[in-house]
C-alpha atoms as one frame of an Amber mdcrd trajectory, in Angstrom:
protein
 -11.876   9.708   9.876 -11.675   6.910   7.302  -9.643   3.732   6.968  -8.994
   2.170   3.554  -7.445  -1.230   2.929  -5.248  -1.176  -0.185  -4.351  -4.135
  -2.381  -0.625  -3.784  -3.062  -0.102  -7.094  -4.850   0.656 -10.722  -4.085
   3.673 -12.664  -2.941   4.485 -16.260  -3.660   4.089 -19.111  -2.948   0.326
 -19.292  -3.074  -0.527 -15.746  -4.162  -0.581 -14.351  -0.624  -2.235 -10.899
  -0.692  -0.123  -7.905   0.339  -2.266  -5.221   2.000  -1.530  -1.651   2.932
  -3.697   0.858   4.727  -4.574   4.503   4.239  -5.929   6.509   7.149  -7.632
   9.804   6.293  -7.960  11.974   9.384 -10.842  14.366   9.977  -8.496  17.327
   9.343  -7.534  16.060   5.859  -4.205  14.370   6.605  -3.471  11.083   4.804
  -1.360   8.491   6.618  -0.042   5.508   4.657   0.678   2.323   6.611   2.902
  -0.240   4.884   3.668  -3.231   7.085   6.706  -4.212   5.004   8.065  -7.540
   3.836   9.445 -10.345   5.977  13.232 -10.740   5.605  12.702 -14.157   4.021
  11.072 -12.473   0.977  13.820  -9.942   0.257  15.081 -10.419  -3.309  12.229
 -12.678  -4.423   9.979 -11.838  -7.360   6.590 -10.399  -6.454   3.587  -9.229
  -8.459   2.863  -5.632  -7.404   0.515  -3.403  -9.405   1.937  -0.363  -7.671
   0.813   1.823  -4.849  -0.030   4.705  -7.168  -2.682   2.514  -8.840  -4.441
   2.155  -5.492  -4.021   5.876  -4.711  -5.605   6.764  -8.051  -8.685   4.719
  -7.143  -9.087   7.099  -4.168  -8.343  10.215  -6.288  -5.002  10.709  -4.517
  -1.448  11.251  -5.735   1.860  11.146  -3.832   3.301  14.306  -2.309   7.030
  14.721  -1.843   8.696  16.655   0.965  12.307  17.727   1.315
């Protein structure tokens, strides 16, 4: 099992880092943990490089399920 901390961007004021986490289980399942934004930040401008940038650094890509 592995735990990765992902840099998802920054929020203002003060360039506060926004982390996310990826858990890779021993049986190959990836679990993404996004703690979300506080209500006070909804609608404010943020600097986010994108989650797929972080996934690419781990050689991962999103999967979609219906």
